[in-house]
KENU-283159 format. One record per residue (C-alpha): residue number from 0; z, x, y. Coordinates in pm, whole numbers. Each point is the difference from the previous one (the first is absolute). Last residue first. Example, Ala and Ser with C-alpha at 12.3 -4.5 7.8 and 13.67 -1.06 7.14 Angstrom:
REM residues 2
@n 1	c3 714	c1 1367	c2 -106
@n 0	c3 66	c1 -137	c2 -344
***
This chain:
REM residues 338
@n 337	c3 7693	c1 2284	c2 3868
@n 336	c3 -13	c1 -242	c2 -349
@n 335	c3 268	c1 -196	c2 139
@n 334	c3 -158	c1 -40	c2 318
@n 333	c3 -301	c1 -125	c2 -140
@n 332	c3 152	c1 -189	c2 -211
@n 331	c3 113	c1 -262	c2 247
@n 330	c3 -328	c1 40	c2 196
@n 329	c3 -224	c1 -132	c2 -259
@n 328	c3 251	c1 -277	c2 -107
@n 327	c3 -58	c1 -129	c2 393
@n 326	c3 -302	c1 25	c2 -21
@n 325	c3 -24	c1 -216	c2 -291
@n 324	c3 -245	c1 124	c2 -255
@n 323	c3 -331	c1 -100	c2 -25
@n 322	c3 -124	c1 361	c2 -142
@n 321	c3 144	c1 8	c2 -324
@n 320	c3 -174	c1 -325	c2 -116
@n 319	c3 -345	c1 108	c2 130
@n 318	c3 110	c1 356	c2 -186
@n 317	c3 92	c1 -237	c2 -401
@n 316	c3 -311	c1 -122	c2 53
@n 315	c3 -150	c1 321	c2 32
@n 314	c3 169	c1 103	c2 -240
@n 313	c3 -45	c1 -270	c2 -229
@n 312	c3 -424	c1 59	c2 55
@n 311	c3 36	c1 379	c2 -130
@n 310	c3 56	c1 -75	c2 -297
@n 309	c3 464	c1 57	c2 -128
@n 308	c3 -39	c1 192	c2 -346
@n 307	c3 352	c1 108	c2 -177
@n 306	c3 0	c1 348	c2 -207
@n 305	c3 323	c1 134	c2 -61
@n 304	c3 -5	c1 394	c2 51
@n 303	c3 183	c1 171	c2 -276
@n 302	c3 -234	c1 285	c2 35
@n 301	c3 -126	c1 -80	c2 -371
@n 300	c3 -28	c1 -365	c2 93
@n 299	c3 -275	c1 83	c2 236
@n 298	c3 -180	c1 249	c2 -173
@n 297	c3 15	c1 -310	c2 -274
@n 296	c3 -147	c1 -229	c2 361
@n 295	c3 -241	c1 239	c2 73
@n 294	c3 -147	c1 55	c2 -374
@n 293	c3 3	c1 -435	c2 63
@n 292	c3 -148	c1 -28	c2 272
@n 291	c3 79	c1 -292	c2 142
@n 290	c3 164	c1 169	c2 334
@n 289	c3 -339	c1 150	c2 28
@n 288	c3 -244	c1 -395	c2 -35
@n 287	c3 282	c1 -137	c2 275
@n 286	c3 -96	c1 335	c2 214
@n 285	c3 -402	c1 -76	c2 -90
@n 284	c3 26	c1 -339	c2 93
@n 283	c3 199	c1 44	c2 387
@n 282	c3 -286	c1 301	c2 15
@n 281	c3 -256	c1 -240	c2 -26
@n 280	c3 96	c1 -250	c2 146
@n 279	c3 40	c1 216	c2 307
@n 278	c3 -325	c1 208	c2 -60
@n 277	c3 -141	c1 -416	c2 -1
@n 276	c3 189	c1 -84	c2 329
@n 275	c3 -116	c1 337	c2 281
@n 274	c3 311	c1 194	c2 9
@n 273	c3 62	c1 -110	c2 392
@n 272	c3 369	c1 117	c2 -27
@n 271	c3 153	c1 258	c2 -215
@n 270	c3 2	c1 -52	c2 -391
@n 269	c3 334	c1 -56	c2 -151
@n 268	c3 243	c1 60	c2 -328
@n 267	c3 344	c1 -86	c2 91
@n 266	c3 238	c1 90	c2 -282
@n 265	c3 303	c1 -309	c2 -50
@n 264	c3 -114	c1 -275	c2 297
@n 263	c3 317	c1 -186	c2 -136
@n 262	c3 209	c1 294	c2 112
@n 261	c3 -68	c1 -14	c2 341
@n 260	c3 124	c1 -335	c2 18
@n 259	c3 347	c1 98	c2 -92
@n 258	c3 12	c1 79	c2 391
@n 257	c3 -43	c1 -410	c2 117
@n 256	c3 268	c1 -45	c2 -228
@n 255	c3 257	c1 271	c2 153
@n 254	c3 -49	c1 -190	c2 344
@n 253	c3 -8	c1 -356	c2 -122
@n 252	c3 275	c1 77	c2 -184
@n 251	c3 186	c1 207	c2 245
@n 250	c3 -98	c1 -272	c2 267
@n 249	c3 207	c1 -275	c2 -265
@n 248	c3 299	c1 153	c2 -39
@n 247	c3 181	c1 194	c2 -205
@n 246	c3 -191	c1 183	c2 -238
@n 245	c3 200	c1 164	c2 -223
@n 244	c3 -142	c1 -116	c2 -342
@n 243	c3 -375	c1 2	c2 189
@n 242	c3 43	c1 390	c2 -155
@n 241	c3 -63	c1 -136	c2 -366
@n 240	c3 259	c1 116	c2 -180
@n 239	c3 -15	c1 217	c2 -331
@n 238	c3 39	c1 -16	c2 -326
@n 237	c3 -353	c1 147	c2 -48
@n 236	c3 -150	c1 -195	c2 -308
@n 235	c3 -77	c1 -290	c2 286
@n 234	c3 -83	c1 117	c2 296
@n 233	c3 196	c1 -227	c2 254
@n 232	c3 -191	c1 -234	c2 221
@n 231	c3 -47	c1 -23	c2 399
@n 230	c3 -235	c1 366	c2 -46
@n 229	c3 178	c1 334	c2 101
@n 228	c3 208	c1 135	c2 -317
@n 227	c3 333	c1 108	c2 -21
@n 226	c3 258	c1 280	c2 -86
@n 225	c3 -246	c1 155	c2 -340
@n 224	c3 168	c1 232	c2 -102
@n 223	c3 -101	c1 359	c2 -75
@n 222	c3 108	c1 314	c2 -228
@n 221	c3 63	c1 -271	c2 -276
@n 220	c3 -188	c1 177	c2 -286
@n 219	c3 -262	c1 -255	c2 -62
@n 218	c3 -6	c1 -82	c2 387
@n 217	c3 -16	c1 360	c2 57
@n 216	c3 -249	c1 87	c2 -239
@n 215	c3 -231	c1 -233	c2 97
@n 214	c3 -107	c1 229	c2 337
@n 213	c3 -326	c1 -64	c2 95
@n 212	c3 -87	c1 -265	c2 -170
@n 211	c3 283	c1 -226	c2 102
@n 210	c3 94	c1 85	c2 323
@n 209	c3 -424	c1 -85	c2 25
@n 208	c3 107	c1 -387	c2 -124
@n 207	c3 294	c1 -6	c2 180
@n 206	c3 -196	c1 52	c2 333
@n 205	c3 213	c1 252	c2 261
@n 204	c3 322	c1 7	c2 145
@n 203	c3 184	c1 285	c2 -43
@n 202	c3 353	c1 201	c2 -77
@n 201	c3 241	c1 276	c2 35
@n 200	c3 -168	c1 251	c2 184
@n 199	c3 38	c1 382	c2 45
@n 198	c3 95	c1 -24	c2 -358
@n 197	c3 -311	c1 249	c2 -115
@n 196	c3 -122	c1 -272	c2 -321
@n 195	c3 40	c1 -257	c2 303
@n 194	c3 -239	c1 220	c2 258
@n 193	c3 -174	c1 23	c2 -284
@n 192	c3 -41	c1 -396	c2 -43
@n 191	c3 -78	c1 45	c2 391
@n 190	c3 -259	c1 217	c2 -53
@n 189	c3 -103	c1 -247	c2 -240
@n 188	c3 -22	c1 -253	c2 216
@n 187	c3 -220	c1 126	c2 280
@n 186	c3 15	c1 271	c2 287
@n 185	c3 415	c1 57	c2 59
@n 184	c3 80	c1 9	c2 345
@n 183	c3 272	c1 -249	c2 38
@n 182	c3 318	c1 -56	c2 -137
@n 181	c3 108	c1 -370	c2 66
@n 180	c3 344	c1 -83	c2 -10
@n 179	c3 20	c1 -300	c2 -145
@n 178	c3 437	c1 -232	c2 38
@n 177	c3 -159	c1 -370	c2 -37
@n 176	c3 39	c1 -168	c2 318
@n 175	c3 -212	c1 -295	c2 -71
@n 174	c3 -269	c1 -4	c2 268
@n 173	c3 52	c1 411	c2 75
@n 172	c3 73	c1 128	c2 -302
@n 171	c3 -236	c1 -195	c2 -217
@n 170	c3 -265	c1 101	c2 207
@n 169	c3 44	c1 360	c2 63
@n 168	c3 68	c1 -21	c2 -372
@n 167	c3 -364	c1 -149	c2 -40
@n 166	c3 -194	c1 173	c2 317
@n 165	c3 3	c1 341	c2 -159
@n 164	c3 -92	c1 -60	c2 -411
@n 163	c3 -274	c1 -237	c2 179
@n 162	c3 -187	c1 167	c2 111
@n 161	c3 -57	c1 -31	c2 435
@n 160	c3 208	c1 289	c2 114
@n 159	c3 0	c1 241	c2 -235
@n 158	c3 74	c1 134	c2 -404
@n 157	c3 443	c1 -108	c2 38
@n 156	c3 160	c1 146	c2 -254
@n 155	c3 382	c1 -229	c2 -45
@n 154	c3 309	c1 70	c2 122
@n 153	c3 276	c1 -236	c2 -121
@n 152	c3 353	c1 -121	c2 205
@n 151	c3 262	c1 -175	c2 -132
@n 150	c3 145	c1 -322	c2 102
@n 149	c3 -338	c1 -261	c2 10
@n 148	c3 -176	c1 192	c2 -195
@n 147	c3 351	c1 -46	c2 -311
@n 146	c3 -155	c1 -363	c2 -42
@n 145	c3 -348	c1 127	c2 -111
@n 144	c3 182	c1 165	c2 -322
@n 143	c3 51	c1 356	c2 -21
@n 142	c3 73	c1 225	c2 265
@n 141	c3 120	c1 326	c2 108
@n 140	c3 -329	c1 115	c2 -134
@n 139	c3 117	c1 222	c2 -326
@n 138	c3 -249	c1 -258	c2 -218
@n 137	c3 -312	c1 45	c2 180
@n 136	c3 -56	c1 -259	c2 173
@n 135	c3 -289	c1 -306	c2 36
@n 134	c3 -149	c1 -253	c2 300
@n 133	c3 -237	c1 -172	c2 -227
@n 132	c3 -435	c1 -157	c2 141
@n 131	c3 -114	c1 -231	c2 -237
@n 130	c3 -340	c1 44	c2 -159
@n 129	c3 -341	c1 -76	c2 2
@n 128	c3 -261	c1 175	c2 -70
@n 127	c3 -392	c1 134	c2 -10
@n 126	c3 -99	c1 -147	c2 315
@n 125	c3 -302	c1 -180	c2 128
@n 124	c3 -330	c1 -6	c2 235
@n 123	c3 128	c1 -84	c2 301
@n 122	c3 -258	c1 48	c2 329
@n 121	c3 228	c1 78	c2 273
@n 120	c3 -61	c1 -185	c2 351
@n 119	c3 281	c1 -250	c2 -95
@n 118	c3 212	c1 317	c2 -22
@n 117	c3 -83	c1 50	c2 365
@n 116	c3 9	c1 428	c2 82
@n 115	c3 135	c1 257	c2 202
@n 114	c3 368	c1 38	c2 -38
@n 113	c3 178	c1 297	c2 190
@n 112	c3 285	c1 -177	c2 68
@n 111	c3 119	c1 -296	c2 -150
@n 110	c3 -201	c1 -312	c2 96
@n 109	c3 279	c1 -231	c2 -244
@n 108	c3 -296	c1 -147	c2 -188
@n 107	c3 -189	c1 354	c2 24
@n 106	c3 335	c1 146	c2 -202
@n 105	c3 -4	c1 -310	c2 -270
@n 104	c3 -329	c1 55	c2 -55
@n 103	c3 72	c1 372	c2 -60
@n 102	c3 302	c1 -74	c2 -241
@n 101	c3 -264	c1 -15	c2 -323
@n 100	c3 -129	c1 338	c2 54
@n 99	c3 -353	c1 63	c2 -58
@n 98	c3 -206	c1 76	c2 -227
@n 97	c3 -335	c1 83	c2 125
@n 96	c3 -382	c1 -45	c2 72
@n 95	c3 -325	c1 181	c2 91
@n 94	c3 -390	c1 11	c2 -70
@n 93	c3 35	c1 -418	c2 19
@n 92	c3 -235	c1 30	c2 313
@n 91	c3 319	c1 -39	c2 258
@n 90	c3 14	c1 359	c2 32
@n 89	c3 325	c1 139	c2 125
@n 88	c3 176	c1 40	c2 335
@n 87	c3 147	c1 -268	c2 98
@n 86	c3 129	c1 -227	c2 -232
@n 85	c3 14	c1 254	c2 -326
@n 84	c3 27	c1 242	c2 239
@n 83	c3 354	c1 -226	c2 95
@n 82	c3 134	c1 -30	c2 -351
@n 81	c3 -70	c1 336	c2 -61
@n 80	c3 222	c1 128	c2 327
@n 79	c3 300	c1 -281	c2 -87
@n 78	c3 75	c1 50	c2 -338
@n 77	c3 387	c1 99	c2 153
@n 76	c3 -158	c1 188	c2 284
@n 75	c3 -190	c1 273	c2 -201
@n 74	c3 -192	c1 -20	c2 -335
@n 73	c3 -405	c1 41	c2 -60
@n 72	c3 -27	c1 144	c2 -366
@n 71	c3 -315	c1 -20	c2 -72
@n 70	c3 -153	c1 -170	c2 -351
@n 69	c3 -352	c1 63	c2 -78
@n 68	c3 -133	c1 -309	c2 -175
@n 67	c3 -392	c1 109	c2 -171
@n 66	c3 -229	c1 -320	c2 42
@n 65	c3 -119	c1 -180	c2 -272
@n 64	c3 -329	c1 -254	c2 112
@n 63	c3 234	c1 -275	c2 -64
@n 62	c3 343	c1 88	c2 39
@n 61	c3 194	c1 -53	c2 -383
@n 60	c3 -101	c1 380	c2 -56
@n 59	c3 160	c1 124	c2 356
@n 58	c3 349	c1 -123	c2 -37
@n 57	c3 147	c1 131	c2 -293
@n 56	c3 74	c1 377	c2 189
@n 55	c3 122	c1 -177	c2 283
@n 54	c3 254	c1 -311	c2 -164
@n 53	c3 225	c1 321	c2 -97
@n 52	c3 -82	c1 240	c2 340
@n 51	c3 164	c1 -348	c2 143
@n 50	c3 271	c1 -29	c2 -192
@n 49	c3 176	c1 298	c2 5
@n 48	c3 -79	c1 59	c2 351
@n 47	c3 146	c1 -324	c2 29
@n 46	c3 271	c1 74	c2 -191
@n 45	c3 102	c1 381	c2 192
@n 44	c3 -150	c1 342	c2 -127
@n 43	c3 -270	c1 49	c2 238
@n 42	c3 74	c1 -163	c2 396
@n 41	c3 -40	c1 -315	c2 95
@n 40	c3 -324	c1 -312	c2 97
@n 39	c3 -170	c1 180	c2 -259
@n 38	c3 -418	c1 -101	c2 88
@n 37	c3 -221	c1 12	c2 -256
@n 36	c3 -352	c1 85	c2 92
@n 35	c3 -295	c1 -120	c2 -170
@n 34	c3 -299	c1 232	c2 11
@n 33	c3 -352	c1 -117	c2 -89
@n 32	c3 -257	c1 60	c2 -216
@n 31	c3 -44	c1 -341	c2 -124
@n 30	c3 253	c1 -229	c2 221
@n 29	c3 -233	c1 -108	c2 202
@n 28	c3 -324	c1 -127	c2 -206
@n 27	c3 340	c1 -96	c2 -316
@n 26	c3 80	c1 -273	c2 320
@n 25	c3 -369	c1 -61	c2 87
@n 24	c3 -107	c1 -124	c2 -346
@n 23	c3 -379	c1 111	c2 -73
@n 22	c3 -187	c1 -368	c2 -161
@n 21	c3 -102	c1 127	c2 -336
@n 20	c3 -371	c1 135	c2 -20
@n 19	c3 -305	c1 -268	c2 30
@n 18	c3 -211	c1 -138	c2 -273
@n 17	c3 166	c1 -278	c2 -39
@n 16	c3 -3	c1 -101	c2 293
@n 15	c3 -317	c1 128	c2 93
@n 14	c3 -159	c1 -273	c2 -217
@n 13	c3 223	c1 -274	c2 123
@n 12	c3 -160	c1 85	c2 307
@n 11	c3 -377	c1 18	c2 -77
@n 10	c3 48	c1 -361	c2 -234
@n 9	c3 -156	c1 -194	c2 322
@n 8	c3 -275	c1 242	c2 130
@n 7	c3 -126	c1 29	c2 -407
@n 6	c3 23	c1 -358	c2 -36
@n 5	c3 -235	c1 -80	c2 351
@n 4	c3 -218	c1 266	c2 -94
@n 3	c3 -80	c1 -154	c2 -341
@n 2	c3 141	c1 114	c2 -276
@n 1	c3 -287	c1 6	c2 -331
@n 0	c3 102	c1 -184	c2 -316
***
């Protein structure tokens, strides 16, 4: 049967589609052969550094185009230096991401000196961990239980203004009258733990999971005792109260609630503002897939690092809620954490 010219013309688009090469993936094309910087907002050796470097080792294979992930530590000013860089200086094309401190949105809310970023404009990609913050002391400290903090002073190590290691004891001393004496000058949590070993300080306020993974033998031997956790309800199995048990009025409760809200952010991974939406979505998916990677899960388990994935959109919702806090409560917490 002979085909008419009209039939051939009509069939041409279908034939062209049949023999055309597969459509290019613009995300894959963009990332292929590139490097992606992973900014770490703390010094080497700390818990943020451990999480960031572990994720960086697996992230590249889950981003289309399989770029090389290059970790880069950028400590300073209680993690503000790196966060300012990500917001103002870093490339806004999806080739730079980073893990920032969970307290940084609070710093922005309180208009802390040096903050030059708006949490609402960051692209939140996800978090690998959701934990609880505790204050703990060694067995030689003059404080054996939380109630003792209203009678006896305990020396705790800090890692700089804006870090939870420093802000937590300062806030609790001023808000509730707990007798924490902060010794500054330690760069990160690992340095504080070494200071405890040397007898320079007697305690630390940090996430429970990080403490447990860094010094598991201290818990099993009884060398380290958790006095309380900072969230509303006591941690199961610790035989220690919530710090909310020592709240005396509603204003104290509101300030504490604002402060502890940062724990819900986990260890947030962000991309700068203005990254194209399709690349943000690709990076969010890559973070999610990385945190389900069997090899990474096995590695985190061996390191005692408990994985709890929080999605980018979930973090963005929490940030929106946080940034709508009433000015009165913000001002009160600002005064208490100076």
